[in-house]
C-alpha angles and dihedrals in degrees: 000000000000121000122198137186116197109193132187107214119254122267113290132205120261105244130191093176100051132052120256087253091059098046113130130213118275122229087253089055094049090051093046095053091046089053091052090049090061089056094045093054089080091057117091097234133128113165124227088207139356119221116202135179113251092252117114095237094058092052090048090050090051092050093051090049091048093049096045096043097041092248091135093129094053118111114239112207124193116222114190091198089068095061109108089330137154120264089256090069092056090049089048090053089051093048092048094051111115110254093233085070106088101170118048133175122194124190115194146133142279140290090027097051092052091048093053092048088052093049095048095042098035087234136134108227109162099204130355110219119238114280092025115145124201115199120202135181118195130191094227136114095206131048090224089063100054114117140135094278092063096041109130102175139008130186132170126210121192132170 
């Protein structure tokens, strides 16, 4: 069984003085992700690793999740291919995850994160709001084999 969280980063400030890459979370975003944490506590999920895009706001989102869900010991790994990428890069990150990892969290950006949720859930969401978390369980032994046909469970958590 493989368990996956796909997370759209929390709301970030609009910045005219910093690059998109350096944008930080807004107070609204920090509050949103904390609110989603309270909903996620009822879900039986503890990640083996958290993959984040290399943007500042995804790392900040990961740290808030880790603190509020007692995931402090979880390794957070930056993946530059997840920054403002196409959905194929997220799928590639999934496929390249070592199979001994059973519980994976990925924090990335729209539109790619919405597209991957739609692919894996055979759904048609137009735009996942910031701080939305999609939870999947797949009946698969390898990350390269996860797909809609072996989806066991799907839940969505939004602020």
